[in-house]
N, C-alpha and C positions, 0 to 999 in steps of 0.2 A: 671071260674077257676075250676079245678077239682083235686081230690086227690084220689089215689088208695092205699089201704093197703092190702097186702096179706101176710099171714103167709107162712113160708118156707114149701115146701112139706115134708110129712113124708111118711113112708112105706105104710100107710093105707089111708091117707086122706090128702087133702090140703084145710083146712078151708080158706074161703075168706070173707073179709069184705070190701065192697065198700062204700066209703064216698063221697058224692057229696056236694060241697060247692058253695055258691054264692060268690059275692064280699064281703069279710069280712076283717076287720083289720088284719094285719100280726100277732099281738099278739094273737088274738082269734084263728086263724088257728094253730099257733104254739102250743098253749095250747092243742087244740083238737088232734093234731098229737101226742104230747107227751103222752096224756092220752090213745090214741088208741094203741100206740106202746108199752106201758108198762102194758097194760091190762093183758097180759099173758107173762111176761118177760122171762119165761123159753124157749120160742120159738123165733127163729130169725124172723125178719120181713122184708118185702120188701115194700118200699114206693116209689111212683112215683108221684112227685108233680110239679105243676106249680109254678114258682118263678117270681114274678113281678120285673121288672128291675127298678132301681132308676130313677126318672124323669130326672136326668142329663144325662142319657144314652138313651134318647128317640130316638136318631138316629138309634139305634140298635134294635128297636122293643119294645114291651110292656112286653113280657114274655120270659123266657126260661124254661127249665125243669131240675130237679135234682132227683136223687134217693138216698135212704138210705136203706142199706141192712145189716142185721146181728143183733148183740146183742145190744139192746137199752141201756143196762147198761154197755157196754164196752167202751173202749176208742174211741173217735171220730177221724176217719182217713179220710181225704179228699184225693181222688186219681184223679190226672189230667194227661191226656196224651197229644199227639200232636194235631194239628189242626183238624185231622180227627177222633180223639177219641170222644166218646160220654159218656152219663151218665151211660150206662150199663157196668160198669167196673167189678162188682162182679158177676152179673147174668143178663140174659135177662128176659123179662116178661114171657116167656114160661118155665123158669127154666133152660135153657141152660147156660153154663158158659159165662161170660162176655168177653170183648176184651183183658183182660190181665190175662189169666188163670195161667201163670207161677208164678205170684206174688200174685194174689188175688184169693182166693177160699178155699175150705175145706182143712185144713192141711197146707196151705201156710203161707207165712210171714204175709200177711193180711188175716185174717180168720174170716168169718162171725160168727163163734161160739164165738169168743173172742172180736171182734171189731164191731163198728158201722161205716159202710163204706159209704161215701158220694161220689157220682159221679155227673158230671155236663155237660150239653151242653153249650159250650161257646156262648157268644153273638157275633153277627156279623151283618153287614149291608147286607140285602138281595138284595140291588141294586148294591153293589160293589163299591159304591162311597165314602165310609168312612171306616176308620180302627180304631178300639178301641185301646187304649194303654193297656199294660199289667196291669197297675194300675186300669184302668176301669174294666178289667176282674176280678181283685181282689175284686172290689166292688160287682160284681156278685156273687162271692164265699161267701162273707159276707152276701149278701141277701139270699142265699140258706141256710146258717147256721141259720139265723134268722127265716126263714120259717119253719125249722125243729126244732126250739126251742133249739138250741145249742148255748151257749154263745161263745164257742171257739172250735177250732180243736186242739186236743192233738198233732196230727202230720198232716202235709200236704206232700204227696208224689207227686212230679211233675216231669214228664219226657218231655224233649224237650220243646215245647211251654208251657206245663203245669208247668215245672220247672221255666220258666220265670215268669209265673203268681204267683207261690208260693213265689218267691223272692220278687216280687212287693208287695204282701200282707204282708209279714213279715216286709217290710219297712214302708208301709202305715198304717197297722193295727197291730202293734206288740202285742197288748193285745188279739188278736183273734187267736193266734197260739202259741203252745208250742215249737215245733221243726220242722225242715224241712228235708226231704230226696229229694235232687236235683240230677237228673240223666240227663246227656247229655244236660246241659243248662249252659249258662254263664250270666255274669252281663250285657252284651251288645252283639249285633250280630257281627260276624266276617265280615270284609269288603268283603272278597271273597264270603262268603255266601250271603250277601246282594246283591252283583252283580248278582249272579246266580238266586236268587229269583226275582230280577227286570226283568231279561230276561224272566223268566216264566210268570210274570204278563203281560209283553208286548205281549207275544204270546197269552195269554188268552184274553186280551183286543182286540187284532186284530181279534181273532176268533169271539168274540161277535159282533164286527162291521160288520163282513162279514157273519153273520148268522151261523157260525160253532163253537159256543162256546164249545160244548161238545168235539168235536174233538181237539180243541185247548187245553182244560183242560187235556185231555188224554196225549197229547204231553208234556205239562208242567209237568205232574206227572212223565212221563218217564225221563225228565231232572232231576227232583228232586231225583229220585231213584239212579241216578249216584252219587249223593252226600251222600245219605243215606247208601249205601253199599260201598264195597271196590273193587279196581281193582283185588286184589287177589281172592276175591270170584268169580268175573266174569271169571277170568282165570281158576278157578277150575271147573266152571259149563259149560262154553261155549267155542266154537271155534270162532276165529275172522274171519272177511272177509265175502263176499257175493258170491253166486254161479252163478250169471247170469250177463248178460251185461246190463240189465235194471237198471238205477240208483235207481229205487224204489224197487228193490229186497230186501226182508226182510232177515236180518241176524238172527242167533240164539239168540244172546242177544237182538236184536231189537224186536223179537217176544215176549220175556219175558217182555220187557218194554211196549209193546202194551197191553199185558194182564193186567199188573198192572194199566195201564191207564184206561182201561175199567172198572176194578173193582172199581177204585176211583170214577167213575161217580155215583156209587150206594150210596155213602155217602157224596158227595160234589157237589155243583152247581158251575158254573164258577164265579158267582157273590160273593158267600160266600168265595170262594177261594181267590179272589182279596182282600176282606176285611181282612181275617185272615192272609194271607201271608204278607200283608203290616203291620199288627199288630206286627208280629215278628220283623220287622225292625224298629218299633217304640219303642221297648223295651230298657229300660235303667234304672238301679238301682244304688244306691250308696251302695256298700257292707259294708262300714264303719257304716252305719245306721242299719245294721241287726245284732242283738246281741244274738239271740236265738241259741241253738245248731243246727248244720247243718251237715248232712252226705252228702258228695259229691261223686258221682259215675260217672265215664266217661270211654270211650273206648280209648285205645291207638291208635286205627286206625280210629277214628272219623275225617272225613274231614269237617263236617259241624260245629261242636263245638269242636275245637281242644283241645288236652291235655294241651297245653299252656294256653288256656282260662280257663280251669278248675283249673289249678294251680294258675293262677292269681286271680281268684275268691276266692280260699281258703286263699290266702295270705292277701286279703283285707277285709274279713269278720271280724266283731268285736267280735263275740262270739266263743265258742268252735267249732272246725272243725275236722271232720274225713274224710280223702280223700282216695279214691280207684280209680286207673286207671287200667282197666282190658284189657288183651290181648283178641282180639275178631276178628273173620273173618268178622263180619257183620257191623263194623263201627258204625254209628249213630243208626242203628236199633238194637244195642246190647240189649237195654232195652226190646225189644219184642222177639228177637230171642234167647237170653240167659237170660231170666227172672229168671230162677232158681238160677243162680249165683248172680244176683242182690238181690233176696230174701234171700239168705244165709247171705249176708252182712247186709241187712236191719233188719233181725230178732232181733239180739241182740240190735241194736240201738232202735228199737221200744219197746223192753221189758224194757229198762233202765228207 
């Protein structure tokens, strides 16, 4: 097991402290992490730690990884994205911005100068034979908080799959979270979305059986992009139809989907995709058991998690709810493509 602690870069220097640990009890490591992180509290920190999974989740491996970035004395904010999101939400190890720069970063709604930002790699089955529930992923989040010496998250921000995990955590571990920001996620999957994901998984499974798992995953990603984005966006960007007699002639929108599929291969294996895609369809919470304050944000154009689902979730939650449905060309991907609008709404909720 290892832990790396790095101070945020300054104009003149980037002090670095490397800490190597053997197999120690969680409480021991959490104490040392806290001591290291607060040794110079005026400087934001960057932690990248191994998180042992609970023994009940042995099917999904022994470890995952989490990061903590920012002000150790600030509010603890856990930020979770979709199944392709990773722990580098605030910044990468080389200092480059993380994967959600419109929401998380200097001067943004979630700011390392003011917040202690936790990111996580989701647990999944590397063989593709088992899918964790979102409640089991919530246990992974709790394990990461324990590893970092944090008794609770002041706020969990979850988008898409991350929003499902956040809801599951608030139901299963209400004492570990103060409030939620849920973006483009519902209390349960929509039947049409489940059907689409099942087709994607069948394509990937067939690809693995035929030795073409990567090609199959790229096709499945293209299928998914048709639900993430909107017909209006495609009409604005591309012409329809193909220009040749060959049935395999690539169209303009098809070329775009092929490119997105190739990019997806850099962050996802076919087997991990099967595990996490099925995990989405295992998601189910009882909103009546969630009584912490919740900010709900959705897109009016979302085909994957419909506005009706977001409204239904708002009506069934037991605690205070603030609901925003935004007009957006990008559908489900609104939280990535229009992150600044999401940030403007989230800022006052985080500050309250």
